[in-house]
C-alpha positions as CSV (number, residue, x, y, z in Angstrom):
1,M,12.3,-22.3,44.8
2,F,11.9,-18.7,44.0
3,Q,14.3,-15.9,44.3
4,D,13.7,-13.3,47.0
5,L,11.4,-10.5,45.9
6,F,13.3,-7.3,45.4
7,I,12.2,-4.5,47.8
8,P,13.6,-1.0,47.0
9,R,15.1,1.3,49.6
10,F,12.6,3.6,51.4
11,E,14.7,6.6,50.3
12,W,14.3,5.6,46.7
13,L,10.5,5.3,47.0
14,I,10.5,8.8,48.6
15,G,12.3,10.1,45.5
16,G,12.3,13.8,45.0
17,S,9.0,14.3,46.8
18,R,10.6,16.3,49.6
19,I,12.0,18.9,47.2
20,G,9.0,19.4,44.9
21,G,9.5,16.3,42.8
22,S,7.5,13.1,42.8
23,Y,7.7,9.7,44.5
24,N,9.1,6.6,42.7
25,V,7.1,3.5,42.0
26,Y,8.8,0.1,41.9
27,Y,7.4,-2.6,39.7
28,G,8.5,-6.3,39.8
29,S,7.4,-9.6,38.5
30,Q,8.2,-13.3,38.9
31,T,7.5,-16.4,36.8
32,E,7.9,-20.1,37.8
33,H,10.7,-20.5,35.2
34,P,12.7,-17.2,35.0
35,E,15.1,-18.7,32.5
36,Q,12.4,-19.0,30.0
37,A,10.3,-16.3,28.2
38,A,7.3,-15.1,30.1
39,W,5.0,-15.8,27.3
40,G,2.8,-18.8,28.2
41,Q,3.8,-18.6,31.9
42,R,1.8,-17.5,34.9
43,I,3.2,-14.1,35.9
44,F,3.1,-12.7,39.4
45,N,3.4,-8.9,39.4
46,Y,3.8,-6.4,42.2
47,A,4.3,-2.7,42.8
48,I,5.4,-0.7,45.8
49,Y,4.7,3.0,46.0
50,I,3.8,5.9,48.2
51,E,0.4,7.7,48.0
52,K,-0.5,11.0,49.7
53,P,-4.3,11.5,49.1
54,D,-4.4,14.1,52.0
55,D,-1.8,15.3,54.4
56,T,-0.8,11.8,55.2
57,E,1.6,9.6,53.2
58,Y,0.8,5.9,52.8
59,L,3.1,3.1,51.7
60,R,1.2,0.8,49.5
61,A,1.8,-2.5,47.8
62,A,-0.3,-4.1,45.0
63,V,-0.3,-7.4,43.3
64,W,-1.9,-8.7,40.1
65,S,-1.1,-11.4,37.5
66,G,-0.7,-11.7,33.7
67,L,0.8,-9.5,31.0
68,R,-1.1,-6.3,31.8
69,T,0.4,-3.3,33.5
70,L,-1.1,-2.1,36.8
71,K,-2.8,0.8,35.0
72,D,-4.3,-1.6,32.5
73,C,-5.5,-4.2,34.9
74,P,-9.1,-4.1,36.0
75,E,-9.3,-3.0,39.7
76,E,-11.2,-6.2,40.7
77,D,-8.0,-8.1,39.6
78,V,-5.6,-6.1,41.8
79,T,-5.1,-6.8,45.5
80,R,-3.7,-3.8,47.5
81,E,-2.5,-3.3,51.0
82,V,-1.7,-0.2,53.0
83,F,1.3,0.2,55.3
84,D,2.7,2.9,57.5
85,C,4.9,5.1,55.5
86,E,8.2,4.3,57.2
87,E,11.3,2.3,56.5
88,G,10.3,-0.3,59.2
89,S,7.3,-1.3,57.0
90,L,9.5,-2.7,54.2
91,P,9.9,-6.1,56.0
92,Q,6.1,-6.2,56.4
93,I,5.6,-5.5,52.7
94,E,8.2,-8.2,51.8
95,A,6.4,-10.8,53.9
96,W,3.0,-9.7,52.6
97,L,4.2,-9.9,48.9
98,T,6.0,-13.2,49.5
99,A,2.8,-14.8,51.0
100,R,0.8,-13.6,48.0
101,R,3.3,-14.9,45.5
102,D,3.6,-18.2,47.1
103,A,-0.2,-18.5,47.2
104,F,-0.5,-17.5,43.6
105,F,1.9,-20.1,42.4
106,A,0.5,-22.8,44.7
107,A,-3.0,-22.4,43.1
108,V,-3.5,-24.4,40.1
């Protein structure tokens, strides 16, 4: 029914962080009817990013719904999950996001 969620390459998420730059953040979304305008549809949004609050990097994924950006969405409306910061975590992230997406659209 839905297209596969796009998961960026791990190297892209790392970005320029290893040479003094910053990490990249990937944002994606899906609707039930992608051929139609998003207005009036239920929208599933997700983000994949790296955080380094201390000396350890964490690969994170977040999901929320609606027309708001992640920064504008109330924290109680965002679901986040933490993964090991390694390329091997990307299939886990894809499975976690797909399960959240399928549950979102299954709920009426």
